[in-house]
N, C-alpha and C positions, 0 to 999 in steps of 0.2 A: 323625766321628759328631756332634760338636758343631755342625759347619758344616751338616750335614743337618738337625739338629734346629732350628737357627736359621732355616734356609730355610723349613722347614715352619711354624714359628711365624709368620714374616713373611707367608706365604701365608694362614694362618688369620686374621691380623689384617686383611689386605687384604680378604679375603672378608667379614669382619665389618663393616668400614667400608663396603664396597659395599652390604651388606645394610641397614645403618642408613641409608645415603643413600637407598636405594630406598624404605625404610619412611617416611622423612621427605618424600619426593616427593609433593606434593599432586596431585590430579587434578581437572580441570575439564571439564565437558561444555557445549558451546555449540550452541544450535539456531538456525539461520538458514534462511529459505526460499530457494528458487532464484530468482536474479535474472538469470543469464546464459542468454539464449536465442539469442544471436548464432550464426550459422552460418559466420562468417568463419574462415578458417584460423588466424589469429593470436589468436582469442578465447581468453581464459583461463577455465577453469571456475571456478565458485564454490568448489569444494573446494580447488583448487590455490591460488586467491587467498587464502583464509582460512588455509590451512595455512602459506602463506608469511608471512602477518602474524604468526602465533603461533610460528614457529620460534625467533626470537630471544627472545621472551617466555618460552618454555619453558626456554631455557638460562639466562636471567637470573634466573628465579625457581625453578629446580630443580623444575619441575612438568611435568605432561603435560596437554595440551589436546586434547580430542577434539571436532572440529567435525563436526556432522551437518547436511547440507543436506536440508531437508524439502520435499516438494511443497506447492503452494498449496492443493490440494484438501483440505478438512476441516482446514486448518491451525489454526483457532481451537480446534476440539475436541481436536486432538492436543496442543497446548501446555497447554490447561487440564488435561487428564488427566495429562500429564507433570509439571506443577507440583504435583499432588497426591501424586505417588509419590516414594519415597525415591531412586529411581534416575533421576529426571528431570533436566532441564537445570539448570545453575548460572546460566548467562547465556542469555537468550532474546530473540529478536526478537518483539515483541508487535504485534498489529494491534488487535483489539477488547479494551480493557482493563477495561471496567466490571466484569465478573464476577470478574476476577482481583483487582482492588482491593477489591471488596466482601467477598470471601472471604479477604482477607489472605494472598494467595499470593505477593506481591512484597515484596521487602526495601525498607524505608525508606532512602533514600540520603543525606539531608541530613547526618547525623552522620559519614558516610564521606568526603564530598567537601569540598574546600576552597572558600572563597568565590570564589576565582579560577576554580576549575573550574566551579562552578555558573554564574558570570557569563559563562563562555565559551559556554554553550548558549543560542542565540538564543530558543528557545521554552520555556525552563525554567519560567517562571512560569505557563504555561497547562496544564502537566501536572497530572494528578490527584494527590491526596494521600490518605494512609491515615487511619485513625481517630486517630492520634497527630499528624496534621498534617504528616507527612513526605512529600516527593515520592518517587514510586516508579518513575518512568520517565525516560529521557532522550528527549524528543520530537524526532523527525525532521521535516523538511518534505518531504512527498511531492509538492509542486507541484500545479498544476492539470492537468486533462486538456484541452488546447486542441483546437479544431476545426481540420481541415485541408481545404483545397479544391483541386481540380484546375483550375488557371487555363485550361488549354487547353479543357477540357470546357465551362466557363462561356462562353468566347469563342465556341466553336462554336455555342452556343445563344443568342447575342446578349445575354448577361448581362454588362453592363459593370462593375457594381459589386457587391460582395458583398451579398446580400440578408439583412440582419441581423435584421430583425424576424420574429416567428413567422409572420405572414401572408405576408410577402414570401418567406421561405425556403420555405414550403410550395408557393407558386405556382411558384417557380424549380424545385423538385423535380419538379413536375408537368410543366413544360415539358421538362426534361431527359429525364424518363421517356418522354414522348410521342415524343421524337426517337430513341428506341432505346438510350439509355444508362441504367445504374442510377444513381440520384441520391444516395440516402442510406441507409446501413446502420447498424444498432445491434448491440450485443453481447448480445442476449437469450439467446444460447446459452451464456453464461458458466457456469462450473461452480458458482458460488455466487451467491446473491442479492446479497451484498455487492459482488462484482465487477460484476454487471450494473447495479446501481443507481448505483454510483459514476460510471459513464459515461452511463447512459441513463435516469436518473430524477431524481436529486438536483439536477443542474444546472438542469433545467427547472423543478423545484419552487422553487428559489431565484429563478429569473427571474420566476416567477409571484408572488413575494412571500411564499412559504411559510417558516415557522419550524418546525424539527423538534420542538422541545420546548415544552410549555406552561409556564404559570407555576409549576407544581409539579415541573418537570423531567421530565415524562413525555412519551413520544413521542406526537405527535398530528398526523395528516395528513388526517383526515376533515374537510376544510375547503374553502374556496373555491379556494385555491391547489392543493390536491391534486386537486380535480375538474378544474380548468383544465389541469393537467399531463397527466392521463390522457386527457382529450378531445383534447389536442394530439397525444399519441402515437398515439392511435387513428386520428386523421385520416390519418396516414401509412400505416397498415396498410389502411385503407379505400380509399385511393387507389392501392393496389398498389405502394407505394414500398418498404416493408419486405419483405425476402425471407425467407419462412418456411422456406427450406431452410438458412439459416445456423444451424448447430448448435454452433459452437464460438466462443470468444472471439476467436480469431485470424483467422477467415475474412474478416470485414469488413476488417480491416487488410490482409490479403493482396490482396484485390480492389482496394483503393485503390492499393497498391504496384504492382499490375499495370496501372494506368490504366483500370480497369473501372468505377470509381464516382467520383462527383463530390465527395461530402462524407463525412467520417467524423470522429468524436470519438475520440481515442486518447491514450495516455500521452505525456508531453512529449518523450520521447526517440525517437520514431518518425521524425522528419524526415530523419535521415541515411540511413536505409534507403530512404525514398521518393526521395531525391535520387539515391542509388546505382542505383535502378531506372529513372532517367530521367524521373521524374514532375515536371512543372512545377507546383509546389505553393506554397501560402502558408498562413499561420496565420489563424485568427480566434479571438478571445478567448472569445467565447460568442455565443449568440443573444441577442436583446433581447426579453424578455417584458413583461408589464404592469408589472412592478416594475423593469424595466431589465435590465442585464447581470447575469449570475450564473454563476460557475464554482465548482466544488467543490475542496476540498483535504482532506487528512486528515493525521493525525499518528501514523503508525506509529512505533515506538519500540524502544529496547533497555532491558532490565530485568534484575534479579538475583532469583533465586528466594529466597523466604523460607526454604526448607529448607537454604540454604547455612549458616545459623547452626547447625543441627543437625549438619551435616557438618564444621563448623569451618573452612570455606574461604571465608567471607563476604568477608574483606578481600581475598583473592586474586581472588575473582570480581569485586569492584568494580574492582580494578586492571585486570582484563581488559576490563571494560565501558569504562573510560576510554580504553584503547588502541583498542577498536573505534570509539568515537565521536570520537576525536581528529581534528582537521582533516587531519593528514597521512594517516591511514588512509582517511578518507572521500574525500579528494581522489583518492587512487589508485583507490578503489572506483568513484567516479563516472566516472573516466576510462577504466578498464579493464573494468568489469563492467556498470554501469547508471548512467545519468546522473540525478541528482536535484539540487534546489537545496541549497545549503550550509545547514547548521543550527548551525554553530559560528563564532565570530568569527575563529578562526585558520585557517579554510578559505579557499582562494583559487581553487578550481576553478570555472570557468564553462563550461557546456556550449555554450550558444548565445546570443549577444548579442541576437539578434532575439526569442528567447523571453523573455529577461529584460526587454527593452524593452516587450514586449506586456503582461506581468504588472504591471510598474511603472506602466503607464498606467491600470490598473484595480484597484489594491490594495483599494479600498473595495467591490469586487464579488466578492471571494474569500471564500467561506464554508466554514467547517470543518464536516465531517460529524460531528455530535455522537455521543457514546457514551451508551448507555442500557441498561437491563436487558434481556437477551435479544435484543440487537441482531441478531446473526447469524441467529437463528431467525426474527425478524420480517422481515428482508430476504429470506430464503428464501421465506417465505409470500407476501410482496408480489410478488416476482418470479413465483411460480407463478400467482398470481391475475391478474397483468397478461398473462401468456401465455394464460390462459383467456379474457381479454377479447379478445385478438387472434383467438382461435378462435371468438369469437362466443358463448361460454358465460356470460360475465358482462358487465354494463354497467359503465361507469366508477364509477357510484355504488355498485354492488355490490362492486366491488373494494375500495373504501375501507371500506365497512361490514363486509364479511366479514374483511378483514385485521385491522381494529381489534378486532372481536369475538373472533377467534381469538387475538389477542395478549393481550387482557385475561382471557379465560377459560381459555386453554391455556398459553401461554408464561409468563405471569407467575405462574401457579399452581405 
């Protein structure tokens, strides 16, 4: 009887210990957008990749990490709303950070990270700070969106060297188009203005000498560079070069991969798929406008929600952040999921030496797309107005005037 009682007591104690261990187990939620779009049989999904990253972390820290892979559509709105809520993410991938910083939705990181950790982040100093002067993001390097050209199509049309100036490029497109090939496509069917403008407006605006923000830090594009950019874009549509049946971001890329189009501007990691499709292609850094070369980059980032302090898991969330942004994790991510330039000193992965050489030769012509109040809504409005210009409903001057008026009277209010 004593033996039975002793056994029961042992079971009760074990259950109590297990219960206490479970109660002590912290939970983290991580939000990251989808990056894996490869159709290769050996491609690892975003979910499987990140679950694999956090499996040992969970065991080491007696915690549960729930990774949610979100679609890019309305991503900014989704994370803004999530960071306001008590059940939102603890660690989050951030694109537009202006409103998040302004509304104090991100945790200040300086007091959590060592000097060695901060020094390891190559772009740490350019990241935004909160009202207390603490950095609130770990900036990534999204790289430029280079141009790609089909060398065979250029040769077929007697174009011996890449036509890099605006005028020469337009004339080359007209020649190719006249000979029955599509010359140049843009991603005006992208799901958001941010996606469309990153490839199909801001690079040309920088080539025209434009600056995004005025002396007061406000967005300002109703200027000579903005007008030159829109007139340049309109000239392609007027010449029948832009295909108005392109309704999604990927269609122009697919057409280039199929050898149907001569020029395209795309993310830095598209080259391998073009090669695999048998396209004889090469890079160009950018076109050359009145102000010279100009390519855009951006600094998407990782951050920790301010609400982690209320949940009591802020230290653990920062620890997860440092795991995500470590050179070892990012090297694997860039190799297995999506290639981007390294953004830590301890990273060693290089996707394409030719790309690195291209960017290294033009470092002074790489421009960061600035953050500003209501950026996503502004870019949606500008994209819509440019599409109306293509349809003949607005002039370039009206696009600039109406976009800036709408921004000042509606978005900023």
